[in-house]
C-alpha positions in Angstrom: 15.0 13.7 6.7 13.1 16.9 6.1 14.9 17.4 2.8 14.2 13.8 1.8 10.4 14.2 2.4 10.3 17.5 0.4 12.0 15.8 -2.5 9.7 12.8 -2.4 6.6 15.1 -2.2 7.7 17.1 -5.3 8.3 14.0 -7.3 4.9 12.5 -6.3 3.1 15.7 -7.2 4.6 15.4 -10.7 3.5 11.8 -10.9 -0.1 12.7 -9.9 -0.2 15.5 -12.5 1.0 13.1 -15.2 -1.5 10.4 -14.3 -4.4 12.9 -14.3 -3.4 14.4 -17.6 -3.1 11.1 -19.3 -6.5 10.0 -17.9 -8.1 13.1 -19.1 -6.5 12.8 -22.5 -7.6 9.1 -22.9 -11.2 9.9 -22.0 -11.1 12.9 -24.4 -10.1 10.6 -27.2 -12.9 8.1 -26.5 -15.5 7.7 -29.3 -18.4 9.1 -27.2 -18.2 12.3 -25.2 -19.8 13.1 -21.9 -22.7 15.0 -23.5 -23.7 12.1 -25.7 -23.3 9.5 -22.8 -25.4 11.8 -20.6 -28.4 11.2 -22.8 -27.7 7.6 -23.8 -27.5 6.6 -20.1 -31.1 7.9 -19.7 -32.3 6.1 -22.8 -32.6 9.3 -24.8 -31.4 9.7 -28.4 -30.6 13.4 -28.7 -30.8 15.5 -31.8 -27.6 17.1 -33.2 -28.8 20.5 -32.0 -29.5 19.3 -28.5 -26.1 17.6 -28.4 -24.3 20.8 -29.6 -26.0 22.9 -26.9 -25.2 20.4 -24.2 -21.6 20.3 -25.3 -21.4 24.1 -24.9 -23.0 23.9 -21.5 -20.4 21.3 -20.4 -17.6 23.3 -21.9 -16.7 20.5 -24.4 -16.4 23.0 -27.2 -13.2 24.4 -25.6 -9.7 23.1 -26.3 -8.6 20.0 -24.3 -5.9 21.8 -22.4 -8.3 24.5 -21.2 -10.8 21.8 -20.1 -8.1 19.9 -18.3 -6.9 22.9 -16.4 -10.5 23.7 -15.4 -11.1 20.0 -14.4 -7.8 20.0 -12.4 -8.8 23.2 -10.6 -12.2 21.7 -9.7 -10.5 18.5 -8.6 -8.2 20.3 -6.2 -11.3 21.9 -4.6 -12.9 18.4 -4.1 -15.1 18.4 -7.2 -14.5 15.6 -9.7 -17.7 16.2 -11.6 -21.2 14.6 -11.7 -21.9 10.9 -12.6 -24.5 10.8 -15.3 -25.1 7.1 -14.6 -25.5 7.1 -10.8 -27.1 10.6 -10.7 -24.9 12.2 -8.0 -21.4 13.6 -7.6 -18.3 11.4 -8.2 -17.0 12.1 -4.7 -20.4 11.2 -3.1 -20.7 8.0 -5.2 -17.2 6.9 -4.4 -17.7 7.7 -0.7 -20.7 5.3 -0.6 -18.7 2.4 -2.0 -15.2 3.1 -0.5 -15.9 1.8 3.1 -16.8 -1.6 1.8 -13.6 -1.9 -0.2 -11.5 -0.6 2.6 -13.0 -3.2 5.0 -12.4 -6.0 2.5 -8.9 -4.9 1.6 -7.6 -4.5 5.2 -9.2 -7.8 6.4 -7.6 -9.6 3.5 -4.3 -8.0 4.2 -4.5 -9.0 7.9 -5.1 -12.6 6.9 -2.1 -12.5 4.5 0.2 -11.0 7.2 -0.9 -13.4 9.9 -0.3 -16.5 7.8 2.6 -15.5 5.6 5.1 -14.1 8.1 5.2 -17.3 10.3 5.2 -19.6 7.3 7.9 -17.6 5.6 10.1 -17.7 8.7 9.4 -21.5 9.1 10.4 -22.4 5.5 13.7 -20.4 6.0 14.5 -22.0 9.3 13.8 -25.5 7.9 15.4 -24.9 4.5 15.4 -27.9 2.2 13.5 -30.0 4.8 10.1 -31.7 4.2 8.0 -28.9 5.6 9.9 -26.4 3.4 9.2 -28.4 0.3 5.5 -28.8 1.3 5.0 -25.0 2.0 6.8 -24.0 -1.2 4.6 -26.4 -3.2 1.5 -24.7 -1.7 2.9 -21.3 -2.5 3.5 -22.3 -6.1 -0.1 -23.6 -6.2 -1.6 -20.4 -4.7 0.4 -18.0 -7.0 -0.7 -20.0 -10.1 -4.4 -19.7 -9.4 -6.1 -16.7 -11.2 -8.3 -14.6 -8.9 -11.4 -15.0 -11.1 -11.1 -18.8 -11.4 -10.6 -19.1 -7.6 -13.6 -16.9 -6.9 -15.8 -19.0 -9.2 -14.5 -22.2 -7.7 -15.3 -21.1 -4.1 -18.8 -19.9 -5.1 -19.4 -23.3 -6.8 -18.2 -25.3 -3.8 -19.3 -23.3 -0.8 -22.4 -21.5 -2.1 -23.9 -23.8 -4.8 -23.0 -27.2 -3.6 -22.6 -26.9 0.2 -24.9 -23.8 0.7 -22.7 -22.4 3.5 -22.4 -18.9 2.0 -24.7 -16.8 -0.2 -23.8 -16.4 -3.8 -24.1 -12.7 -3.5 -21.7 -11.5 -0.8 -22.8 -8.9 1.8 -20.8 -6.4 3.8 -21.0 -8.5 7.0 -18.2 -10.7 8.1 -19.7 -14.0 6.9 -20.5 -12.4 3.5 -16.9 -11.3 3.1 -15.2 -14.6 3.9 -15.1 -15.9 0.3 -13.9 -12.6 -1.3 -11.2 -12.3 1.4 -9.9 -15.8 0.7 -9.9 -15.0 -3.1 -7.9 -11.9 -2.5 -5.6 -13.3 0.2 -4.6 -16.7 -1.2 -2.5 -15.5 -4.2 -0.8 -12.8 -2.1 0.1 -15.4 0.6 2.2 -17.4 -1.9 4.1 -14.3 -3.0 4.6 -13.1 0.6 5.9 -16.5 1.9 8.5 -16.6 -0.9 9.7 -13.0 -0.3 9.9 -13.4 3.5 11.7 -16.8 3.1 14.2 -15.1 0.8 14.7 -12.2 3.2 15.2 -14.4 6.2 17.6 -16.7 4.4 19.7 -13.7 3.4 19.9 -12.6 7.0 20.6 -16.1 8.3 23.7 -16.3 6.1 25.3 -13.1 7.4 28.2 -13.0 9.8 26.3 -11.5 12.7 24.1 -14.6 12.9 27.2 -16.8 13.1 28.6 -14.6 15.8 25.4 -14.8 17.8 25.4 -18.6 17.5 29.0 -18.7 18.7 28.0 -16.6 21.8 25.5 -19.3 22.7 22.3 -17.6 21.7 19.4 -19.9 20.9 17.9 -20.1 17.4 14.7 -18.6 18.7 16.5 -15.5 20.2 18.5 -15.0 17.0 15.3 -15.2 14.8 13.1 -12.9 16.9 15.7 -10.5 18.3 18.0 -10.1 15.3 16.8 -11.6 12.0 13.2 -10.5 12.0 13.9 -6.8 12.9 16.4 -6.7 10.0 13.8 -8.0 7.6 11.1 -5.4 8.6 11.9 -3.1 5.7 11.2 -5.9 3.2 8.0 -6.8 5.0 6.8 -3.2 5.2 7.5 -2.7 1.5 5.5 -5.8 0.7 2.6 -4.6 2.9 2.7 -1.2 1.2 2.5 -2.6 -2.3 -0.3 -5.0 -1.2 -2.4 -2.1 0.2 -2.2 -0.3 -3.1 -3.0 -3.5 -5.0 -6.0 -4.4 -2.8 -7.5 -1.0 -2.7 -7.2 -0.4 -6.4 -7.3 -3.9 -7.8 -10.4 -5.5 -6.2 -12.6 -4.9 -9.3 -12.7 -8.5 -10.6 -13.3 -10.1 -7.2 -16.0 -7.6 -6.2 -17.7 -8.2 -9.6 -17.6 -12.0 -9.2 -19.1 -11.9 -5.7 -21.5 -9.0 -6.4 -19.8 -7.2 -3.6 -20.8 -3.5 -3.4 -17.4 -1.8 -3.4 -15.5 0.7 -5.4 -14.2 -2.1 -7.7 -17.7 -3.2 -8.9 -18.6 0.4 -9.3 -15.8 1.1 -11.8 -16.7 -2.0 -13.8 -20.2 -0.7 -14.2 -18.9 2.7 -15.0 -16.7 1.3 -17.8 -19.7 -0.6 -19.2 -21.8 2.5 -19.5 -18.8 4.8 -20.2 -19.4 7.0 -17.3 -16.3 9.1 -17.8 -16.4 11.2 -14.6 -16.5 8.1 -12.5 -13.6 6.5 -14.5 -11.5 9.7 -14.1 -12.3 9.8 -10.4 -11.3 6.2 -10.0 -8.0 6.6 -11.8 -7.2 9.6 -9.6 -8.1 7.6 -6.5 -5.8 4.7 -7.6 -2.9 7.2 -8.3 -3.3 8.9 -5.0 -3.4 5.6 -3.1 -0.3 4.2 -4.8 1.6 7.5 -4.5 0.9 8.1 -0.8 1.3 4.4 0.2 4.7 4.4 -1.5 5.6 7.6 0.3 4.7 6.2 3.7 6.6 2.9 2.9 9.6 4.9 1.9 9.5 7.0 5.1 9.1 3.9 7.3 12.0 2.2 5.6 14.0 5.4 5.9 13.5 5.5 9.6 14.0 1.7 10.2 17.0 1.1 8.1 20.2 3.0 8.9 21.8 2.0 5.6 19.1 3.9 3.7 19.8 7.0 5.7 23.5 6.6 5.1 22.9 6.4 1.4 20.8 9.6 1.5 23.6 11.4 3.3 21.9 11.7 6.6 
């Protein structure tokens, strides 16, 4: 297992380097550089001489590779630059917004897991029965709804018409209910389908028939044998959803005016705050890389077939 972890870490390091390099290159090719946006964000129209001096101070007159190496060295020491829109460091700005996004993401994921796993098992056990068709119809409906449309619909119904929730969501539990539903509902449909498929695959295997012939009840077979064998699929789904929720909440946070890292990046893109954009992309890359690593390790430990394929 040690060799497997080392190999995965090396591959993930190369992925992170590639993502950071492409991010730096794309922002470098943008029509406006950091020096110009520094003044424009403050409502100042600088002269050519002032812009030239500022570019030299920021090191923008140096070759791109040299600037990337310098930026990478600073990033490895915890310095992702200064935000010229928010007026503080990128790390500090992201640190202010991150807790709200973490809270929203993990509460949404908890709802998804609590609802999807029982319903996924239920549709598999009662395959091609009335309840199976009904739940599958609901999953099709939930998957088909775009996040932004669902969010606007919930605001219209529960905030404008019924007045139950505020239009602008807060970081308290009541203020997070509508954003959580908006994030969780489309994921529930995908989860239920995936869990149903995994459980059906296990139910059709020989060991289930053998367990039934020995007189085990359906409940014992499901909870003691089938579900443990589907854990690797469920863990993989959870890992992908964590990355999606932590990195992909921008639209939902913007619709509900929720003060998280997603709404921050939308504002940064609007004003072309390149240090924030670079920091956000690095954040997303790190999340996806390390969540995938953790998921791989959990599957490696839970599934003997994976260990056998890796030669351990």
